[in-house]
N, C-alpha and C positions, 0 to 999 in steps of 0.2 A: 469769139463766142467760144464758154467756155466749155470744156467737155461735158458730154451727158453723159451722165450718170444712171441708166436705168442698169435691169438686169441684163440683156443683152448685151449692150456695150460694155460691162463689167468682164462678160464670160468670152466677151472676143478679145475684149485686151487682156485676158489672162493668161486664153490659150497663146498669145502672140508674145509677149510679155514676158512670161512666167518659163517659159523655154531655156534647158542650160546651153545653148548656143547662145542665146542674146544675152545671158547672164553671164556669159565669159565674155563676151566682147565687150559687152557696157562695159565690166569691173577693167578690161586692157584698156579703155579708152580711160576710165577713171584714172585709173594709174597713170599714162601718159600724159594727161591734164594737170597731174599733181595741183590738184585748188586751183587752178586760172582757167578764165572762160578762153575755150581756143578759140573764140571771135574778136575780141578785144585783148588778150592776155593779160587783164588785171585779176585779181586776187577775188573773190563771191563767196559769200558764206553758202550759197546754193547755187547747185550746177544740175542743172538739167540734161539728159544724154537726148543727143538730136541725129537724126537720119539725114545724112548732106544728100543723097539722093532718096526722097520719102519713098517710104513702101508705096503710097497710093499710084506710083510712076517706075515701081519695079525695084525699087531700091531693097536690099537685102539688109541682114543684123550684120554682116562681114565687120570686124573689127577696125578697117579702111573704113567703111562707111558711116560712121559712127563718130561723134566729138562730142565732148561737153559744153556746153553753153549757158551763161549766168541766167536767171530769170529771180522774180521775187521784189520784193521792197529791197528801195535799195541798191537796185543794179542798174546797168546798162541796160538790162531785157534784150539780151540777143536773139535768145529763144523765140520771143515774142516776134521782132522784128523782123528774123529769117522766114519762119512761119507765114504771117500775112504777106511777103514778098513770094512766098510760093504761087499766090493765084491760085494755079489750079489744082490743092490739095483736097486731105479729106475734109477739111472743115469751111471750104471755101462756100458751096453754098448746102445749107441745112438739109439733114435729109439725103443727100449724096453721100456717096462710095469713091468721090474724089474725081479728079477727070471733069469738072461741071466749071463753070465761068463763075465768076464771084458775083453775088448777087449787087445790083446797082440801089443806089440809094435814089428817092422819087423827087420829081422835079421839084424844086422850091415854086410856094404858091404863097404869095403873100397874103395875110389875113385879111389886115383893115388895110385902106384907101383913103386919105386924110383928103 
């Protein structure tokens, strides 16, 4: 599920991820990673900062809780895989603020019968 880009989501994101505390911790995680994904240990052009314990589950911005994971085209997509495995995270249930259960796929029903 892509990130929502409405005005309220951008405001909330800016309030959370523009703080000096988060920026210092993210820079420390970036230096520690030294251009390598901390999930697969490969060098990738694009790394994203990931919360080991998600904010929706009580994790904070401490540098010990942040790590750099690969994301984007041509990468292992460690960040996307980790987010998908979290289950009850922020994006598991559209419109929820975490803690929800993942939306289930509808049952398959055949369209045509021969």
